[in-house]
Structure formats: C-alpha cells, structure tokens
C-alpha positions as CSV (number, residue, x, y, z in Angstrom):
1,M,19.3,37.1,-17.8
2,P,16.2,37.6,-15.6
3,L,14.3,35.2,-17.9
4,L,17.0,32.5,-17.3
5,V,16.8,32.9,-13.5
6,T,13.0,32.6,-13.7
7,V,13.2,29.4,-15.8
8,V,15.7,27.8,-13.4
9,Y,13.5,28.8,-10.4
10,L,10.4,27.2,-12.0
11,L,12.3,24.0,-12.8
12,T,13.6,23.8,-9.2
13,F,10.1,24.4,-7.9
14,I,8.5,21.8,-10.2
15,S,11.2,19.3,-9.2
16,L,10.5,19.8,-5.5
17,L,6.8,19.3,-6.1
18,I,7.4,16.0,-8.0
19,E,9.7,14.8,-5.1
20,N,7.1,15.7,-2.5
21,K,4.5,13.8,-4.5
22,K,6.8,10.7,-4.7
23,V,7.4,10.9,-0.9
24,D,3.7,11.2,-0.2
25,H,2.8,8.3,-2.4
26,Y,5.5,6.1,-0.8
27,Q,4.3,7.0,2.7
28,Q,0.7,6.1,1.8
29,K,1.8,2.9,0.2
30,S,3.7,1.8,3.3
31,A,0.9,2.8,5.6
C-alpha cells in the first residue's frame, strides 16, 4: 500500500511540474 501512495504522489507532483512549465511557456510567448 505505501508503494502505491508513493507512486500516486510522484505522478501528481510530475503533473504539476508539467502544468507549471506549460503556463510559464505560455506567459513567455504572450509577453
């Protein structure tokens, strides 16, 4: 069970990083 929780946490963390990069790229493009 702890392993599953760790995997879900990592996937969520990576998804947030990808979304942040997309937002930064979009802001740089509009500016």
